N, C-alpha and C positions, 0 to 999 in steps of 0.2 A: 695433322692431316691437311692436305692441300684443299683450298676452296673448290677446286675443279675435280676433286677425287670422285665425287658422286657422278659427275658427268661421264668420266672415263670408266667408272665401274659399270655404268649402264650400257656401255658399248657391247659388253659381253652378252647382253640379253637381246640385242637387236636381231641378230641372225636366227637364233633358235625361235624367237617369237614370230618372226616373219615366216619361217618354215612351217611351224605348227599351224598358224592361222591359215596360210595359203593351202596347206595340205588338207585341212579340215574343209575348206571351201570346195576344193576339188573332189574330196570324198563325198561331200553332200551332193554336189552336182552329178557325180557318177551314180549315186543312189537314185536321184530323181530321174535321170535320163536313161538309166540302165546301161551305162557304158563302163569301160574300165581304163580308159586312157587319160582322163582328166586329172586324176590324182597325181600321177607322175609329172604331168605338164605343170600343174600348179605347184608341185614340190620344187621343181627346178626354177620356176618363176619366183617363188618365195625366197629361194637361196640367193638368186641374183639380185632381187630387190633388197634383201637384207644386207648384202655386201655393199650395194650402192648407198644405202642409208647409213651404214657404218662409216664408209669413207667420207661421205658428206658431213656427218656429225664430227668426225675426227679432224676435219680440216677447218672447222669453225674456230674463230679466234675467241679466246676467253673474255 
């Protein structure tokens, strides 16, 4: 197994983790403020943030 295998395997967890965490934040804020629009906003922001993090990590040199 390559020494960088762990780093590349972790890339698959970046996007789902970012989406779940940001959606949970949006859901919590919706619950606190009594709104319904923050969950989808944070969901989209988490997906975009996860993609940027994955691209940035993939471009790092070993």
